C-alpha positions in Angstrom: 16.2 -36.5 10.2 16.8 -32.8 10.5 20.4 -31.5 10.4 21.4 -30.9 14.1 22.7 -27.4 13.1 19.1 -26.3 12.3 17.7 -27.9 15.5 20.3 -26.2 17.7 19.8 -22.8 16.1 16.0 -22.9 16.7 16.4 -24.1 20.2 19.1 -21.6 21.0 16.8 -18.8 19.9 14.0 -20.2 22.1 16.3 -20.4 25.1 17.6 -16.9 24.6 14.0 -15.6 24.5 13.2 -17.3 27.7 16.3 -16.5 29.6 16.1 -12.8 28.8 18.7 -10.5 30.4 19.1 -12.2 33.8 18.5 -15.9 33.3 16.2 -18.1 35.3 16.1 -16.0 38.5 13.5 -18.3 40.1 15.4 -21.5 39.8 18.7 -19.9 40.8 17.1 -18.4 43.9 15.3 -21.5 45.0 17.2 -24.6 43.9 20.6 -25.3 45.5 23.4 -25.4 42.9 24.6 -28.9 43.9 21.1 -30.5 43.6 21.0 -33.4 41.1 17.9 -35.0 39.7 16.6 -37.8 37.5 13.4 -36.9 35.5 11.3 -38.5 32.8 9.3 -37.0 30.0 5.9 -38.7 30.1 3.0 -38.8 27.6 -0.2 -37.7 29.2 -2.3 -38.5 26.1 -2.0 -41.1 23.3 -0.2 -39.8 20.2 2.9 -39.8 18.1 6.2 -38.4 19.2 8.2 -35.9 17.2 10.9 -33.4 18.2 13.1 -35.4 20.6 16.3 -33.8 19.2 14.8 -30.4 20.0 14.2 -31.4 23.6 17.7 -32.9 23.8 19.2 -29.7 22.5 17.4 -27.6 25.0 18.8 -29.5 28.0 22.3 -29.8 26.4 22.6 -26.1 25.6 21.7 -25.1 29.2 24.1 -27.6 30.7 26.3 -30.0 28.7 26.6 -32.4 31.6 22.9 -33.2 31.5 22.3 -36.7 30.1 19.2 -37.0 27.8 18.2 -40.6 26.9 15.4 -41.2 24.5 13.4 -44.3 25.3 11.9 -44.5 21.8 12.5 -42.8 18.5 10.6 -40.0 16.8 7.5 -41.3 15.0 6.7 -43.8 17.7 3.2 -44.1 19.0 2.8 -43.6 22.7 0.1 -44.3 25.3 -0.8 -42.3 28.4 1.9 -42.8 31.1 4.5 -44.0 28.7 8.0 -42.7 29.3 9.4 -40.9 26.3 12.8 -39.9 27.6 14.9 -39.8 30.8 16.9 -36.8 31.8 19.6 -36.8 34.6 21.9 -34.1 35.9 21.8 -30.6 37.4 18.3 -30.0 38.8 18.8 -26.3 38.0 19.6 -27.0 34.4 16.7 -29.3 34.0 14.2 -26.8 35.3 15.6 -24.0 33.3 15.4 -25.9 30.0 12.1 -27.7 30.7 9.7 -25.2 29.2 11.6 -24.7 26.0 12.1 -28.4 25.6 8.3 -29.0 26.0 7.4 -26.0 23.8 9.1 -27.9 20.9 8.2 -31.4 21.8 4.5 -31.0 22.6 3.5 -29.0 19.5 5.6 -31.1 17.1 4.2 -34.3 18.6 0.7 -32.8 18.2 1.4 -32.2 14.5 2.7 -35.8 14.1 -0.4 -37.1 16.0 -2.9 -35.2 13.8 -1.1 -36.3 10.7 -1.1 -39.9 11.8 -4.8 -39.8 12.4 -5.4 -38.9 8.7 -2.7 -41.2 7.4 -4.3 -44.1 9.2 -7.7 -43.2 7.8 -6.5 -43.4 4.2 -4.2 -46.5 4.3 -6.6 -48.4 2.0 -6.1 -45.9 -0.8 -3.2 -44.7 -2.8 -3.5 -41.1 -1.5 -1.0 -39.5 0.9 -1.7 -36.7 3.3 0.5 -33.6 2.9 1.0 -30.3 4.6 1.2 -26.7 3.2 3.1 -23.5 3.8 0.8 -22.5 6.6 3.5 -22.8 9.2 5.0 -20.8 12.1 7.7 -18.5 10.7 11.1 -19.8 11.5 9.8 -23.3 12.3 8.6 -24.6 9.0 11.5 -27.1 8.8 10.5 -28.5 12.2 6.8 -28.6 11.5 7.2 -30.3 8.2 9.5 -32.8 9.8 6.7 -33.6 12.3 4.3 -34.2 9.4 6.8 -36.8 8.1 6.9 -38.4 11.6 3.2 -38.8 11.4 3.3 -40.6 8.1 2.6 -37.6 5.9 4.4 -36.1 2.9 5.8 -32.6 2.5 4.5 -30.1 0.0 6.9 -27.4 -1.2 9.1 -25.9 1.5 9.0 -22.4 0.2 8.2 -20.1 -2.8 11.5 -21.1 -4.5 11.3 -24.8 -4.9 8.2 -25.3 -7.0 5.7 -23.2 -9.0 2.1 -23.2 -7.6 -0.3 -21.0 -9.5 -3.3 -20.0 -7.4 -6.4 -18.1 -8.2 -4.8 -14.7 -7.6 -1.9 -15.5 -9.9 -4.4 -16.6 -12.6 -6.4 -13.3 -12.2 -3.3 -11.1 -12.4 -1.8 -13.1 -15.3 -5.0 -12.8 -17.4 -6.2 -16.3 -17.2 -5.2 -20.0 -16.9 -3.5 -20.3 -20.3 -1.4 -17.1 -20.0 -0.4 -18.1 -16.5 0.7 -21.6 -17.4 2.6 -20.5 -20.5 4.5 -17.9 -18.6 5.3 -20.4 -15.9 6.6 -22.9 -18.4 8.8 -20.2 -20.0 10.3 -19.3 -16.6 10.7 -22.7 -15.0 14.0 -24.5 -14.9 14.1 -28.1 -16.1 13.8 -29.5 -12.5 11.0 -27.2 -11.4 7.5 -28.7 -11.2 4.4 -26.7 -12.0 1.1 -27.0 -10.2 -2.1 -25.0 -10.7 -5.2 -24.5 -8.5 -8.7 -25.0 -10.0 -12.1 -25.0 -8.4 -14.3 -26.0 -11.3 -14.2 -28.8 -13.9 -14.2 -26.2 -16.7 -11.0 -24.7 -15.4 -9.5 -28.2 -15.1 -10.4 -28.8 -18.8 -8.5 -25.7 -19.8 -5.5 -26.7 -17.6 -5.3 -30.2 -19.2 -5.3 -28.6 -22.7 -2.2 -26.7 -21.7 -0.5 -29.5 -19.8 0.8 -29.3 -16.2 2.6 -31.5 -13.7 0.0 -31.3 -10.9 -3.4 -29.9 -10.3 -4.7 -28.6 -7.0 -8.5 -29.4 -6.9 -9.7 -26.9 -4.3 -12.9 -27.3 -2.3 -14.5 -29.9 -4.7 -17.0 -32.4 -3.3 -16.4 -36.1 -3.8 -18.5 -36.3 -6.9 -16.5 -33.5 -8.6 -13.2 -35.1 -7.4 -14.1 -38.4 -9.1 -14.9 -36.6 -12.3 -11.7 -34.6 -12.1 -9.6 -37.7 -11.5 -11.2 -39.3 -14.5 -10.6 -36.3 -16.7 -6.9 -36.1 -15.6 -6.5 -39.8 -16.3 -2.9 -40.0 -15.1 -1.7 -36.9 -17.1 -1.0 -35.0 -13.9 -0.8 -35.5 -10.1 -4.2 -34.9 -8.6 -4.2 -33.1 -5.2 -7.4 -32.4 -3.2 -7.6 -29.6 -0.7 -10.2 -27.9 1.5 -12.2 -29.3 4.4 -9.8 -32.3 5.0 -10.5 -33.8 8.4 -10.0 -37.3 9.9 -13.8 -37.8 9.2 -13.7 -36.6 5.6 -10.3 -37.9 4.6 -11.2 -41.4 3.6 -14.0 -40.4 1.3 -11.8 -37.8 -0.4 -8.9 -40.2 -0.8 -11.3 -42.9 -2.2 -12.0 -40.6 -5.2 -8.6 -41.6 -6.6 -6.5 -38.4 -5.9 -2.8 -39.0 -5.2 -2.6 -36.3 -2.5 -4.8 -34.6 0.0 -3.4 -31.4 1.7 -4.4 -29.8 5.0 -3.0 -26.5 6.3 -4.4 -27.1 9.8 -2.0 -29.8 10.5 0.8 -27.3 11.0 -1.2 -24.3 12.2 -4.0 -25.7 14.4 -3.1 -29.2 15.5 -3.7 -29.9 19.2 -0.5 -30.0 21.3 0.3 -33.4 22.6 0.3 -33.2 26.4 3.8 -34.3 27.6 5.0 -33.6 31.1 8.3 -33.7 33.0 8.2 -35.8 36.2 10.9 -35.8 38.8 11.8 -39.4 39.7 14.7 -38.9 42.1 16.5 -35.9 43.7 19.8 -35.9 45.5 
C-alpha cells in the first residue's frame, strides 16, 4: 500500500488545480445545497483496479461527510458493469470531486490492466515484468504502485537508489570498464549496479568486470538466449525494448529474470470507469 500522506498530497494538488480561484461554480449554481445522492463507480471495460485510495481521498477532501465504500480491493479484476465502489452524501461534493477521482482511478487502473496483461502472458516462466522511470512527474509513486497492482515489479524509483549505467554514461566515462570501475568505487555497500549493453561483445566485457545486473537492450530472442547462457547466473538478466503482450512470452522464455517496459506508465490505455447516480434525494 501507499502511505496515505502521499495519496492525500497528490489528490489535494489535483483538486486545487481543478477548483482554481472560485471553486466549482457550475455545481454551486445548479445543484441545491441540500441535495443528497448515492452513486456508484462502475467499470465500463474489463481490467484491473488500482487507485481506490486516491478516489476516496478526492471525495473526502471536498466533503468529509461523504461516505466512500470500496466494493473490492485494488488489484482486483473487473468486468464491464461491475461496481467498484459506492459513494453517498452531498450531491454537490460528489460532483465536484468526480473528475479528479476518476483522473486518478482510470489511468492507474489502466496501468494495472496493461501490466496484468503481460504478467499473465509470462506466468509459465521465471521472468517478471517491471516498469521504468518513464513516469509522470510527481506521480511516479502512484504509477509504480499501479504496476504492482497488476502483478509487476518495480525498477528503481529514482536516480538515487541504484546505479544504472547506460550508453551515454559509458561514452562519457570512456568505456565499459572505466564506467564500471568508477561506479564500484562510488557505490555504497547496499547500492546495486546495473549496466546496459546492446551487443554480446559488450556483455563479455561486462562479465569480465563483474556487475549485479545487466540490461540487455533491444536484443532479439536468439541473442537473449546467448546472453543468458553467457551470464550463467553471475548477474540478473533484464531484457528491454519492444516488450508487448504479443512479444513478452517469447522474450521471457529466453531465461531472463526481468523484462522492462516504459510504456506501461507513459502510454497505457486508461481504464474506462464511470460514475453513475443511483438515488437522489
